[in-house]
C-alpha positions in Angstrom: 0.1 0.2 -0.1 3.2 2.4 -0.2 2.3 3.3 -3.3 -1.1 5.2 -2.0 0.8 7.1 -0.1 1.2 10.9 -1.1 4.0 13.3 -0.8 4.8 16.7 -1.2 2.2 18.3 -3.6 4.4 18.7 -6.6 5.0 15.2 -6.3 1.4 14.3 -6.2 0.4 16.7 -8.8 3.4 14.9 -11.0 1.5 11.3 -10.1 -1.9 12.6 -11.2 -0.4 14.1 -14.5 1.4 11.0 -15.5 -1.8 8.9 -14.7 -4.2 11.2 -16.6 -1.3 11.3 -19.9 -1.6 7.6 -20.0 1.9 6.9 -17.9 0.3 4.8 -15.1 -2.0 2.0 -16.6 -2.0 -0.4 -13.6 -1.5 -0.6 -9.9 -3.2 0.4 -6.7 -2.8 4.2 -7.4 -4.7 3.3 -10.9 -7.4 1.5 -9.4 -7.7 4.0 -6.4 -8.2 6.8 -9.0 -10.8 4.9 -11.1 -12.8 3.8 -7.9 -12.9 7.7 -6.5 -13.8 8.8 -10.2 -16.8 6.2 -10.3 -17.7 7.1 -6.9 -18.0 10.8 -7.8 -19.7 9.9 -10.9 -22.0 7.8 -9.2 -22.8 10.4 -6.4 -23.4 13.2 -9.6 -26.1 10.9 -11.0 -24.2 10.1 -14.1 -24.0 6.2 -13.5 -26.3 4.0 -11.5 -23.8 1.6 -10.4 -20.1 2.0 -9.4 -19.0 -0.7 -11.9 -20.5 1.6 -14.7 -18.4 4.5 -13.2 -15.1 2.6 -13.3 -15.8 2.0 -16.9 -16.9 5.2 -17.9 -13.6 6.7 -16.0 -11.4 4.2 -17.4 -12.6 4.8 -21.0 -12.2 8.5 -20.1 -8.3 7.9 -19.4 -7.8 5.4 -22.4 -9.6 7.9 -24.9 -7.4 10.8 -23.9 -10.4 12.6 -23.0 -9.6 12.9 -19.2 -6.2 14.8 -20.6 -7.6 16.8 -23.0 -10.1 18.3 -20.2 -7.1 18.5 -17.6 -5.5 20.6 -20.5 -8.3 23.0 -20.8 -8.7 23.4 -17.2 -4.8 24.5 -17.0 -5.4 26.8 -20.0 -8.5 28.6 -18.1 -6.9 28.7 -14.5 -3.8 30.1 -16.2 -5.6 32.9 -18.3 -5.7 36.0 -16.1 -8.7 37.5 -18.2 -10.9 35.5 -16.1 -9.5 36.4 -12.6 
C-alpha cells in the first residue's frame, strides 16, 4: 500500500498528471483513481452503479478525454482575463 501514500504537492500533482497522460496504467494508485472517479460519477448521478463509473473513468483515461479536459482546465486557470 506504499504506492497510495502521498507526499509533497508537487509529487502528488506529477503522479496525477502521469496517470491522466497515460504513463500509469495499472497498480493500486491507478485503481484507486478509477474507484474515486466512479464514486464521484455515482454521486453526480451520471451512472447508476459503481462498476459503470469505473468503466466510464477508464474510458476517459484511455481515450485521452481526461487529458483533454485537464489541459483545458490548466489553460483556463492560467488565463488572467478570468481572474
